[in-house]
VMD Tcl script that builds the backbone (N, CA, C; Angstrom):
set m [mol new atoms 324]
animate dup $m
set s [atomselect $m all]
$s set {name element resname resid chain x y z} {
  {N N UNK 1 A -7.553 9.328 -31.877}
  {CA C UNK 1 A -8.476 9.052 -31.147}
  {C C UNK 1 A -9.703 9.501 -31.388}
  {N N UNK 2 A -10.734 8.729 -31.630}
  {CA C UNK 2 A -11.644 9.250 -32.397}
  {C C UNK 2 A -12.799 9.755 -31.405}
  {N N UNK 3 A -13.827 10.448 -31.995}
  {CA C UNK 3 A -14.169 11.510 -31.332}
  {C C UNK 3 A -15.370 10.457 -30.276}
  {N N UNK 4 A -16.014 9.361 -30.614}
  {CA C UNK 4 A -16.859 8.207 -30.041}
  {C C UNK 4 A -15.803 7.882 -28.749}
  {N N UNK 5 A -14.627 7.360 -29.322}
  {CA C UNK 5 A -14.027 6.882 -27.964}
  {C C UNK 5 A -13.880 8.271 -26.698}
  {N N UNK 6 A -13.089 9.349 -27.183}
  {CA C UNK 6 A -13.488 10.509 -26.066}
  {C C UNK 6 A -15.096 10.472 -25.554}
  {N N UNK 7 A -16.194 10.087 -26.055}
  {CA C UNK 7 A -17.463 10.192 -25.519}
  {C C UNK 7 A -17.585 9.366 -24.526}
  {N N UNK 8 A -16.860 8.197 -24.764}
  {CA C UNK 8 A -17.296 6.710 -23.734}
  {C C UNK 8 A -16.213 7.102 -22.417}
  {N N UNK 9 A -15.185 7.828 -22.946}
  {CA C UNK 9 A -13.877 7.904 -21.691}
  {C C UNK 9 A -14.871 9.042 -20.934}
  {N N UNK 10 A -15.359 10.577 -21.420}
  {CA C UNK 10 A -16.121 11.061 -20.765}
  {C C UNK 10 A -17.007 10.304 -19.856}
  {N N UNK 11 A -17.872 9.773 -20.618}
  {CA C UNK 11 A -19.170 9.091 -19.987}
  {C C UNK 11 A -18.822 8.690 -18.679}
  {N N UNK 12 A -17.733 7.319 -18.910}
  {CA C UNK 12 A -17.057 6.311 -18.034}
  {C C UNK 12 A -16.610 7.322 -16.831}
  {N N UNK 13 A -15.900 8.172 -17.027}
  {CA C UNK 13 A -15.478 9.191 -15.898}
  {C C UNK 13 A -16.565 9.641 -14.775}
  {N N UNK 14 A -17.729 10.246 -15.378}
  {CA C UNK 14 A -18.366 10.878 -14.956}
  {C C UNK 14 A -19.178 9.101 -14.048}
  {N N UNK 15 A -19.693 8.751 -14.518}
  {CA C UNK 15 A -20.126 7.811 -13.987}
  {C C UNK 15 A -19.435 6.948 -12.729}
  {N N UNK 16 A -17.751 6.678 -12.905}
  {CA C UNK 16 A -17.670 6.203 -11.894}
  {C C UNK 16 A -17.360 7.297 -10.882}
  {N N UNK 17 A -17.120 8.427 -11.345}
  {CA C UNK 17 A -16.854 9.366 -10.239}
  {C C UNK 17 A -18.350 9.115 -9.347}
  {N N UNK 18 A -19.461 9.572 -10.182}
  {CA C UNK 18 A -20.372 9.568 -8.959}
  {C C UNK 18 A -20.666 8.050 -8.235}
  {N N UNK 19 A -20.285 7.272 -8.631}
  {CA C UNK 19 A -20.529 5.386 -8.192}
  {C C UNK 19 A -19.448 5.895 -6.867}
  {N N UNK 20 A -18.134 6.732 -7.108}
  {CA C UNK 20 A -17.533 6.413 -6.235}
  {C C UNK 20 A -17.849 7.207 -4.513}
  {N N UNK 21 A -18.751 8.053 -4.640}
  {CA C UNK 21 A -19.378 8.930 -3.744}
  {C C UNK 21 A -20.147 7.846 -2.623}
  {N N UNK 22 A -19.930 6.941 -3.092}
  {CA C UNK 22 A -20.906 5.698 -2.087}
  {C C UNK 22 A -19.669 4.965 -1.380}
  {N N UNK 23 A -18.776 5.198 -1.555}
  {CA C UNK 23 A -17.606 4.307 -0.901}
  {C C UNK 23 A -17.313 5.577 0.336}
  {N N UNK 24 A -17.012 4.773 1.788}
  {CA C UNK 24 A -16.506 5.542 2.692}
  {C C UNK 24 A -15.184 6.195 2.220}
  {N N UNK 25 A -14.910 7.361 2.974}
  {CA C UNK 25 A -13.609 8.146 2.480}
  {C C UNK 25 A -13.615 8.345 1.090}
  {N N UNK 26 A -14.610 8.781 0.651}
  {CA C UNK 26 A -14.956 9.533 -1.110}
  {C C UNK 26 A -14.667 10.388 -1.357}
  {N N UNK 27 A -13.952 11.726 -0.448}
  {CA C UNK 27 A -13.995 12.687 -0.811}
  {C C UNK 27 A -12.037 12.269 -1.002}
  {N N UNK 28 A -11.628 11.279 -0.507}
  {CA C UNK 28 A -10.186 11.311 -0.713}
  {C C UNK 28 A -9.807 10.635 -2.205}
  {N N UNK 29 A -11.014 10.084 -2.752}
  {CA C UNK 29 A -10.356 9.407 -4.214}
  {C C UNK 29 A -10.910 10.517 -5.101}
  {N N UNK 30 A -10.364 10.259 -6.511}
  {CA C UNK 30 A -10.827 10.986 -7.358}
  {C C UNK 30 A -10.372 10.086 -8.804}
  {N N UNK 31 A -11.747 10.284 -9.785}
  {CA C UNK 31 A -10.849 9.610 -11.285}
  {C C UNK 31 A -10.238 10.822 -12.007}
  {N N UNK 32 A -8.836 10.458 -12.110}
  {CA C UNK 32 A -7.981 11.293 -13.070}
  {C C UNK 32 A -7.898 11.720 -14.473}
  {N N UNK 33 A -7.974 10.394 -15.052}
  {CA C UNK 33 A -8.474 9.708 -16.603}
  {C C UNK 33 A -8.715 8.403 -16.664}
  {N N UNK 34 A -9.454 8.607 -17.739}
  {CA C UNK 34 A -9.948 6.834 -18.359}
  {C C UNK 34 A -9.130 6.780 -19.119}
  {N N UNK 35 A -8.873 6.101 -19.884}
  {CA C UNK 35 A -8.133 5.416 -21.647}
  {C C UNK 35 A -9.127 4.439 -21.851}
  {N N UNK 36 A -10.246 4.575 -22.997}
  {CA C UNK 36 A -10.445 3.273 -23.739}
  {C C UNK 36 A -10.155 2.728 -25.217}
  {N N UNK 37 A -9.623 1.532 -24.991}
  {CA C UNK 37 A -9.101 0.943 -26.127}
  {C C UNK 37 A -10.494 1.146 -27.778}
  {N N UNK 38 A -9.565 1.462 -28.842}
  {CA C UNK 38 A -10.358 2.078 -30.062}
  {C C UNK 38 A -11.507 1.085 -30.080}
  {N N UNK 39 A -11.134 -0.038 -30.023}
  {CA C UNK 39 A -12.506 -0.902 -30.431}
  {C C UNK 39 A -13.384 -0.836 -28.974}
  {N N UNK 40 A -13.553 0.136 -27.907}
  {CA C UNK 40 A -14.149 -0.064 -26.839}
  {C C UNK 40 A -14.647 -1.262 -26.224}
  {N N UNK 41 A -13.475 -2.469 -26.069}
  {CA C UNK 41 A -13.914 -3.344 -25.339}
  {C C UNK 41 A -13.061 -3.609 -23.913}
  {N N UNK 42 A -12.097 -2.411 -23.385}
  {CA C UNK 42 A -11.610 -2.290 -22.283}
  {C C UNK 42 A -11.228 -0.976 -22.077}
  {N N UNK 43 A -11.388 -0.831 -20.920}
  {CA C UNK 43 A -11.076 1.059 -20.422}
  {C C UNK 43 A -10.278 0.911 -19.172}
  {N N UNK 44 A -9.479 1.300 -18.896}
  {CA C UNK 44 A -8.738 1.903 -17.736}
  {C C UNK 44 A -8.903 3.045 -16.935}
  {N N UNK 45 A -9.288 2.701 -15.268}
  {CA C UNK 45 A -9.990 3.778 -15.177}
  {C C UNK 45 A -8.356 4.297 -14.424}
  {N N UNK 46 A -8.249 5.707 -14.265}
  {CA C UNK 46 A -7.341 5.677 -13.095}
  {C C UNK 46 A -7.951 6.780 -12.158}
  {N N UNK 47 A -6.915 5.605 -10.802}
  {CA C UNK 47 A -7.728 7.057 -9.142}
  {C C UNK 47 A -6.680 7.640 -8.694}
  {N N UNK 48 A -7.312 8.367 -8.346}
  {CA C UNK 48 A -6.117 9.277 -7.697}
  {C C UNK 48 A -6.164 9.457 -5.879}
  {N N UNK 49 A -5.183 9.067 -5.420}
  {CA C UNK 49 A -5.956 9.180 -4.077}
  {C C UNK 49 A -5.134 9.900 -3.363}
  {N N UNK 50 A -5.816 10.795 -2.053}
  {CA C UNK 50 A -5.346 11.556 -1.552}
  {C C UNK 50 A -5.125 11.173 0.122}
  {N N UNK 51 A -3.825 10.912 0.242}
  {CA C UNK 51 A -3.534 10.158 1.244}
  {C C UNK 51 A -1.776 10.418 1.449}
  {N N UNK 52 A -1.470 10.615 2.811}
  {CA C UNK 52 A -0.178 11.074 3.185}
  {C C UNK 52 A 0.613 9.817 3.347}
  {N N UNK 53 A 0.091 8.571 4.023}
  {CA C UNK 53 A 0.705 7.464 4.402}
  {C C UNK 53 A 0.265 6.872 3.032}
  {N N UNK 54 A 0.771 5.222 2.517}
  {CA C UNK 54 A 1.027 4.755 1.597}
  {C C UNK 54 A 0.134 3.469 1.707}
  {N N UNK 55 A -0.113 2.698 3.479}
  {CA C UNK 55 A -1.169 2.384 4.095}
  {C C UNK 55 A -2.244 2.693 3.735}
  {N N UNK 56 A -3.027 4.318 3.876}
  {CA C UNK 56 A -3.925 4.384 3.923}
  {C C UNK 56 A -4.396 4.118 2.505}
  {N N UNK 57 A -3.357 5.192 1.581}
  {CA C UNK 57 A -3.555 4.344 0.064}
  {C C UNK 57 A -4.051 3.327 0.194}
  {N N UNK 58 A -2.887 2.623 -0.120}
  {CA C UNK 58 A -3.581 1.190 -0.782}
  {C C UNK 58 A -4.617 0.722 -0.189}
  {N N UNK 59 A -5.548 0.852 1.053}
  {CA C UNK 59 A -6.835 0.703 1.814}
  {C C UNK 59 A -7.712 1.284 0.766}
  {N N UNK 60 A -7.448 2.498 0.756}
  {CA C UNK 60 A -8.219 3.016 -0.221}
  {C C UNK 60 A -8.166 2.719 -1.764}
  {N N UNK 61 A -7.748 2.388 -2.154}
  {CA C UNK 61 A -7.398 2.073 -3.561}
  {C C UNK 61 A -8.007 0.210 -3.221}
  {N N UNK 62 A -7.743 -0.224 -2.475}
  {CA C UNK 62 A -8.218 -1.616 -2.294}
  {C C UNK 62 A -10.014 -1.963 -2.563}
  {N N UNK 63 A -10.362 -0.097 -1.335}
  {CA C UNK 63 A -11.642 -0.510 -1.546}
  {C C UNK 63 A -12.206 -0.274 -2.809}
  {N N UNK 64 A -12.021 0.712 -3.251}
  {CA C UNK 64 A -12.483 0.808 -4.612}
  {C C UNK 64 A -12.330 0.187 -5.936}
  {N N UNK 65 A -11.052 -0.819 -5.525}
  {CA C UNK 65 A -11.158 -1.757 -6.869}
  {C C UNK 65 A -11.984 -2.693 -6.488}
  {N N UNK 66 A -12.145 -2.996 -5.138}
  {CA C UNK 66 A -13.240 -4.030 -4.403}
  {C C UNK 66 A -14.793 -3.588 -4.981}
  {N N UNK 67 A -14.844 -2.641 -5.186}
  {CA C UNK 67 A -16.397 -2.061 -6.027}
  {C C UNK 67 A -16.369 -1.997 -7.435}
  {N N UNK 68 A -15.597 -2.588 -8.349}
  {CA C UNK 68 A -15.137 -2.523 -10.044}
  {C C UNK 68 A -16.249 -2.876 -10.314}
  {N N UNK 69 A -17.006 -4.230 -9.759}
  {CA C UNK 69 A -18.262 -5.325 -10.527}
  {C C UNK 69 A -19.222 -3.604 -10.647}
  {N N UNK 70 A -19.433 -2.544 -9.816}
  {CA C UNK 70 A -20.557 -1.795 -9.264}
  {C C UNK 70 A -20.445 -0.897 -10.403}
  {N N UNK 71 A -19.120 -0.704 -10.307}
  {CA C UNK 71 A -18.925 0.740 -11.676}
  {C C UNK 71 A -19.392 -0.232 -12.669}
  {N N UNK 72 A -18.791 -1.188 -13.242}
  {CA C UNK 72 A -18.834 -1.787 -14.307}
  {C C UNK 72 A -20.394 -1.471 -14.782}
  {N N UNK 73 A -21.296 -2.257 -13.675}
  {CA C UNK 73 A -23.170 -2.095 -13.781}
  {C C UNK 73 A -23.108 -0.862 -14.412}
  {N N UNK 74 A -23.246 0.440 -13.536}
  {CA C UNK 74 A -23.278 1.613 -13.628}
  {C C UNK 74 A -23.005 1.920 -14.905}
  {N N UNK 75 A -21.830 1.450 -15.171}
  {CA C UNK 75 A -21.690 2.070 -16.828}
  {C C UNK 75 A -22.489 1.549 -17.870}
  {N N UNK 76 A -22.309 0.111 -17.463}
  {CA C UNK 76 A -23.271 -0.589 -18.490}
  {C C UNK 76 A -24.612 -0.055 -18.810}
  {N N UNK 77 A -25.719 0.602 -17.652}
  {CA C UNK 77 A -26.640 1.383 -17.641}
  {C C UNK 77 A -26.636 2.495 -18.440}
  {N N UNK 78 A -25.620 3.125 -18.312}
  {CA C UNK 78 A -25.456 4.614 -18.944}
  {C C UNK 78 A -25.440 4.432 -20.818}
  {N N UNK 79 A -24.619 3.207 -21.052}
  {CA C UNK 79 A -23.936 2.655 -22.321}
  {C C UNK 79 A -24.627 2.424 -23.128}
  {N N UNK 80 A -25.260 3.055 -24.636}
  {CA C UNK 80 A -25.826 1.906 -25.345}
  {C C UNK 80 A -24.757 2.056 -26.521}
  {N N UNK 81 A -23.638 1.348 -26.796}
  {CA C UNK 81 A -22.899 1.174 -27.820}
  {C C UNK 81 A -22.962 -1.051 -27.597}
  {N N UNK 82 A -22.640 -1.279 -28.578}
  {CA C UNK 82 A -22.856 -2.600 -28.523}
  {C C UNK 82 A -21.776 -3.488 -27.506}
  {N N UNK 83 A -20.823 -2.844 -27.279}
  {CA C UNK 83 A -20.037 -3.260 -26.329}
  {C C UNK 83 A -19.681 -2.387 -25.040}
  {N N UNK 84 A -20.007 -3.005 -23.712}
  {CA C UNK 84 A -19.547 -2.319 -22.655}
  {C C UNK 84 A -18.215 -2.503 -22.013}
  {N N UNK 85 A -16.695 -1.144 -22.415}
  {CA C UNK 85 A -15.844 -1.676 -22.004}
  {C C UNK 85 A -15.624 -2.290 -20.550}
  {N N UNK 86 A -14.927 -3.533 -20.644}
  {CA C UNK 86 A -14.458 -4.170 -19.473}
  {C C UNK 86 A -13.261 -3.178 -18.398}
  {N N UNK 87 A -13.864 -3.217 -17.203}
  {CA C UNK 87 A -12.792 -1.672 -16.762}
  {C C UNK 87 A -11.910 -2.313 -15.971}
  {N N UNK 88 A -10.934 -1.793 -16.000}
  {CA C UNK 88 A -9.809 -1.854 -15.019}
  {C C UNK 88 A -9.364 -1.293 -14.415}
  {N N UNK 89 A -9.008 -1.040 -12.827}
  {CA C UNK 89 A -8.852 -0.028 -12.173}
  {C C UNK 89 A -7.203 0.141 -12.215}
  {N N UNK 90 A -7.085 1.338 -11.977}
  {CA C UNK 90 A -5.104 1.407 -11.848}
  {C C UNK 90 A -4.955 2.743 -11.009}
  {N N UNK 91 A -4.399 2.912 -10.306}
  {CA C UNK 91 A -3.670 3.692 -8.794}
  {C C UNK 91 A -2.939 4.440 -9.680}
  {N N UNK 92 A -3.759 6.052 -9.530}
  {CA C UNK 92 A -2.560 7.076 -10.537}
  {C C UNK 92 A -1.408 7.461 -9.707}
  {N N UNK 93 A -0.614 7.502 -9.350}
  {CA C UNK 93 A 0.655 7.909 -8.381}
  {C C UNK 93 A 1.189 9.368 -8.542}
  {N N UNK 94 A 0.543 9.601 -10.307}
  {CA C UNK 94 A 1.017 11.177 -10.462}
  {C C UNK 94 A 1.297 12.177 -9.568}
  {N N UNK 95 A 0.219 12.411 -8.151}
  {CA C UNK 95 A 0.254 13.633 -7.675}
  {C C UNK 95 A 1.037 13.039 -6.179}
  {N N UNK 96 A 1.388 12.026 -6.032}
  {CA C UNK 96 A 2.093 11.177 -4.919}
  {C C UNK 96 A 3.487 11.998 -5.419}
  {N N UNK 97 A 3.762 11.582 -6.620}
  {CA C UNK 97 A 5.285 12.078 -7.260}
  {C C UNK 97 A 5.770 13.321 -7.424}
  {N N UNK 98 A 4.142 14.481 -7.791}
  {CA C UNK 98 A 4.717 15.810 -7.552}
  {C C UNK 98 A 4.708 15.851 -6.102}
  {N N UNK 99 A 4.066 15.710 -4.774}
  {CA C UNK 99 A 4.298 15.989 -3.494}
  {C C UNK 99 A 5.257 15.516 -3.313}
  {N N UNK 100 A 6.103 14.274 -3.684}
  {CA C UNK 100 A 7.600 14.066 -3.383}
  {C C UNK 100 A 8.791 15.399 -4.171}
  {N N UNK 101 A 8.360 15.152 -4.931}
  {CA C UNK 101 A 9.260 16.835 -5.817}
  {C C UNK 101 A 9.182 17.756 -4.680}
  {N N UNK 102 A 7.958 18.367 -4.684}
  {CA C UNK 102 A 7.795 19.562 -3.885}
  {C C UNK 102 A 8.343 19.433 -2.542}
  {N N UNK 103 A 8.512 17.652 -1.692}
  {CA C UNK 103 A 9.150 17.904 -0.897}
  {C C UNK 103 A 10.563 18.133 -0.839}
  {N N UNK 104 A 11.424 17.381 -1.832}
  {CA C UNK 104 A 12.713 17.831 -2.276}
  {C C UNK 104 A 13.184 19.163 -2.481}
  {N N UNK 105 A 12.453 19.998 -3.682}
  {CA C UNK 105 A 12.490 21.540 -3.484}
  {C C UNK 105 A 12.647 21.727 -2.522}
  {N N UNK 106 A 11.310 22.087 -1.424}
  {CA C UNK 106 A 12.098 22.543 -0.206}
  {C C UNK 106 A 12.789 22.467 0.841}
  {N N UNK 107 A 13.633 21.219 0.713}
  {CA C UNK 107 A 14.301 21.160 1.122}
  {C C UNK 107 A 15.636 21.516 0.669}
  {N N UNK 108 A 15.739 21.863 -0.518}
  {CA C UNK 108 A 17.591 22.573 -0.805}
  {C C UNK 108 A 17.617 23.650 -0.103}
}
mol reanalyze $m
mol bondsrecalc $m
mol representation Tube
mol addrep $m
């Protein structure tokens, strides 16, 4: 991965995280990772959600995904590249998976 891609990933993570603060329940949302394609045309933004209830987690992710256009605009204002990556939001379930493993281990 090139240094340029890493810098764009870092910038997108910072910008989207800043925009997340505008959402209700923003304290329960975090940007865990950003993956930008080598041609800088697409970016996947991984959103981590802190919620025990799956319905609440899906509601929070849906609210974040509904603001994708606002995130896209904010990134476009900050980037000075020829192309602005098209953002796609994905839910990061790694924290939920780790929590389930911890419950299983404690149950032994």
